[in-house]
Residue frames relative to the residue before (quaternion, step in Angstrom):
aa qw qx qy qz dx dy dz
M 1.0000 0.0000 0.0000 0.0000 0.00 0.00 0.00
A 0.4040 -0.7429 0.5088 0.1610 3.43 -0.98 1.12
T 0.2256 -0.7498 0.6089 0.1270 3.63 -0.94 0.76
H 0.1251 -0.7722 0.6147 0.1012 3.51 -0.93 0.78
T 0.1705 -0.7518 0.6285 0.1032 3.56 -1.05 0.79
I 0.3161 -0.7063 0.6133 0.1581 3.48 -1.23 0.78
S 0.4473 -0.6756 0.5072 0.2937 3.51 -0.84 0.99
P 0.5946 -0.5665 0.4181 0.3882 3.69 -1.08 0.43
A 0.6444 0.4955 -0.3888 0.4337 3.60 0.99 -0.38
G 0.7195 0.4332 -0.2653 0.4735 3.65 1.08 -0.48
D 0.5608 0.5629 -0.4202 0.4382 3.67 1.21 -0.15
P 0.4022 -0.7702 0.4597 0.1836 3.45 -0.84 1.14
F 0.6331 0.5326 -0.3152 0.4650 3.48 1.43 -0.25
T 0.7706 0.3030 -0.2149 0.5179 3.63 1.06 -0.43
A 0.6907 0.4707 -0.3371 0.4333 3.57 1.07 -0.24
R 0.2958 0.7370 -0.5588 0.2389 3.61 0.93 0.70
E 0.4138 -0.6737 0.5424 0.2839 3.43 -1.22 0.57
A 0.6046 -0.5376 0.4195 0.4117 3.61 -1.20 0.49
P 0.5536 -0.5956 0.4392 0.3819 3.51 -1.13 0.52
S 0.5841 -0.6123 0.4216 0.3258 3.54 -1.21 0.68
T 0.2426 -0.7477 0.5954 0.1663 3.60 -1.04 0.55
R 0.3989 0.7201 -0.4781 0.3062 3.53 1.30 0.18
H 0.1474 -0.7853 0.5926 0.1023 3.64 -1.02 0.71
H 0.4061 -0.6461 0.5711 0.3024 3.54 -1.16 0.58
R 0.2789 -0.7969 0.5275 0.0947 3.56 -0.61 1.19
V 0.5987 -0.5596 0.4698 0.3283 3.37 -1.36 0.64
D 0.0072 0.7752 -0.6316 -0.0085 3.63 -1.18 0.69
E 0.7242 -0.4256 0.2433 0.4850 3.66 -1.13 0.10
D 0.6179 0.5575 -0.3568 0.4243 3.59 0.92 -0.83
F 0.6728 0.5017 -0.2884 0.4611 3.58 0.92 -1.05
L 0.6094 0.5472 -0.3508 0.4540 3.64 1.07 -0.69
E 0.6357 0.5095 -0.3316 0.4758 3.54 1.05 -0.74
L 0.6678 0.4885 -0.3167 0.4638 3.61 0.93 -0.64
L 0.6415 0.4548 -0.3391 0.5163 3.57 1.11 -0.59
E 0.5872 0.5293 -0.4014 0.4626 3.67 0.88 -0.37
D 0.6843 0.4889 -0.2981 0.4515 3.58 0.83 -1.06
D 0.7040 0.4915 -0.2805 0.4291 3.63 1.01 -0.90
F 0.8330 0.2624 -0.0991 0.4769 3.48 0.86 -1.04
G 0.4527 -0.7286 0.4181 0.2989 3.55 1.31 -0.28
I 0.4118 0.6785 -0.4652 0.3921 3.53 1.40 0.15
S 0.5408 -0.6425 0.4513 0.3017 3.67 -1.06 0.86
Q 0.6038 -0.5334 0.4546 0.3797 3.51 -1.18 0.55
Y 0.6748 0.5377 -0.3115 0.3981 3.61 0.83 -0.86
A 0.6340 0.5133 -0.2908 0.5000 3.55 1.14 -0.70
L 0.6677 0.4914 -0.2960 0.4745 3.47 0.89 -1.01
W 0.6743 0.4988 -0.2960 0.4569 3.55 0.74 -0.98
S 0.6480 0.5257 -0.3305 0.4410 3.67 0.92 -0.80
A 0.7562 0.4180 -0.1988 0.4625 3.55 0.95 -0.87
L 0.8062 0.3724 -0.1592 0.4313 3.52 0.88 -0.87
M 0.7099 0.4677 -0.2636 0.4558 3.61 1.12 -0.74
G 0.1376 0.7860 -0.5737 0.1848 3.66 0.33 1.24
V 0.4887 -0.5464 0.5579 0.3890 3.39 -1.49 -0.51
P 0.4976 -0.4090 -0.6982 0.3126 1.85 -0.48 2.35
A 0.6497 -0.4721 0.3740 0.4637 3.76 -1.18 0.13
A 0.5915 -0.5696 0.4204 0.3860 3.60 -1.11 0.29
P 0.5368 -0.5666 0.4825 0.3975 3.54 -1.21 0.46
K 0.5776 -0.6110 0.4070 0.3570 3.59 -1.15 0.70
R 0.6303 0.5403 -0.3384 0.4431 3.67 0.89 -0.67
E 0.6660 0.4594 -0.2915 0.5104 3.57 1.00 -0.75
A 0.6182 0.5268 -0.3511 0.4659 3.59 0.94 -0.55
I 0.6445 0.4988 -0.3165 0.4854 3.60 0.90 -0.77
S 0.6700 0.4658 -0.3150 0.4847 3.64 0.88 -0.85
L 0.6619 0.5249 -0.3131 0.4340 3.58 0.89 -0.67
C 0.6344 0.5042 -0.3066 0.4993 3.54 1.22 -0.67
E 0.6194 0.5519 -0.3227 0.4557 3.59 1.09 -0.85
W 0.6617 0.5042 -0.2930 0.4712 3.53 1.09 -1.04
A 0.6531 0.5276 -0.3240 0.4361 3.65 0.78 -0.92
I 0.6495 0.5169 -0.3142 0.4607 3.53 0.96 -0.92
R 0.6472 0.5079 -0.3024 0.4813 3.60 0.86 -0.99
A 0.7060 0.4841 -0.2809 0.4339 3.61 0.82 -1.03
A 0.7131 0.4021 -0.2301 0.5262 3.58 1.20 -0.50
H 0.4211 -0.7606 0.4184 0.2631 3.47 1.28 0.31
G 0.7775 -0.3636 0.1419 0.4931 3.56 0.95 1.13
D 0.5951 0.5849 -0.3584 0.4188 3.60 1.19 -0.47
A 0.3469 -0.7845 0.4835 0.1743 3.61 -0.55 1.26
D 0.6200 0.5210 -0.3771 0.4494 3.60 1.02 -0.45
E 0.6562 0.4802 -0.2871 0.5064 3.53 1.01 -0.82
A 0.5985 0.5574 -0.3525 0.4547 3.58 0.93 -0.60
G 0.6978 0.4728 -0.2768 0.4615 3.50 0.96 -0.93
D 0.5952 0.5422 -0.3336 0.4903 3.57 1.31 -0.51
A 0.6465 0.5210 -0.3001 0.4696 3.55 1.15 -0.85
L 0.6678 0.5034 -0.3100 0.4523 3.51 0.95 -0.84
R 0.6627 0.4767 -0.3176 0.4824 3.63 1.01 -0.66
A 0.6564 0.4934 -0.3255 0.4688 3.53 1.06 -0.59
W 0.5773 0.5313 -0.3685 0.4987 3.65 1.15 -0.42
A 0.6901 0.4979 -0.2977 0.4327 3.47 0.90 -0.89
R 0.6128 0.5338 -0.3225 0.4853 3.48 1.16 -0.72
K 0.6617 0.5289 -0.2930 0.4433 3.58 0.92 -0.87
H 0.7730 0.3404 -0.1751 0.5060 3.51 0.99 -0.92
K 0.3606 -0.7562 0.4682 0.2809 3.56 1.39 0.18
V 0.4493 0.5868 -0.5433 0.3983 3.70 0.49 1.15
G 0.7474 0.3646 -0.3494 0.4316 3.43 -1.56 0.30
V 0.7936 -0.2659 0.1462 0.5273 3.52 -0.81 -0.76
Y 0.5726 0.5647 -0.3577 0.4746 3.62 1.36 0.04
D 0.4588 0.6377 -0.4974 0.3680 3.61 1.15 0.14
P 0.5614 -0.6474 0.4044 0.3196 3.56 -0.86 0.96
R 0.6087 0.5648 -0.3385 0.4426 3.55 1.12 -0.65
M 0.6248 0.5083 -0.3263 0.4948 3.58 1.13 -0.53
Q 0.7352 0.4671 -0.2412 0.4279 3.56 0.85 -0.97
D 0.7526 0.3882 -0.2091 0.4891 3.55 1.03 -0.77
G 0.4124 0.7374 -0.4370 0.3086 3.56 1.32 0.31
E 0.6331 -0.4624 0.4210 0.4561 3.63 -1.26 -0.03
P 0.5857 -0.5574 0.4725 0.3507 3.49 -1.34 0.66
V 0.5254 -0.6367 0.4821 0.2936 3.42 -1.28 0.71
T 0.0681 -0.7906 0.6046 0.0684 3.60 -0.83 0.86
F 0.2669 -0.7137 0.6286 0.1556 3.46 -1.36 0.57
G 0.8420 -0.1138 0.0357 0.5261 3.58 -0.37 1.27
G 0.7374 -0.3855 0.2398 0.5002 3.57 1.10 0.73
Y 0.7501 0.3775 -0.2583 0.4776 3.57 1.07 -0.23
E 0.4234 -0.7353 0.4670 0.2489 3.48 -0.84 0.95
A 0.5568 -0.6367 0.4292 0.3168 3.60 -0.98 0.86
R 0.1993 -0.7952 0.5657 0.0889 3.57 -0.88 0.98
G 0.7985 0.2602 -0.1620 0.5182 3.65 -0.93 0.76
V 0.5528 0.5834 -0.4271 0.4143 3.69 1.18 0.37
């Protein structure tokens, strides 16, 4: 009786790739959807979620749900809670890398009166 062996590269049970760690990140369009769904202001969402890198979309949804629950449904208080969370965890615009960076320039000229 002949025995056949399958190489590890051809075995579908041992040749699986590791799961992806890639996240779908928040962008401007997604912030608009979050604003429509939760009523939290764009300013609060942008401040908390648009860091370097931007927050993963699933995390952003969970944070918005938490903020609305913590504020008992008040969207303005939820925005304040979201920004306070971001400040505490040093993410979004509160990330030290964002605050200690070089000033924004426009064509080599620094913005005045901003």
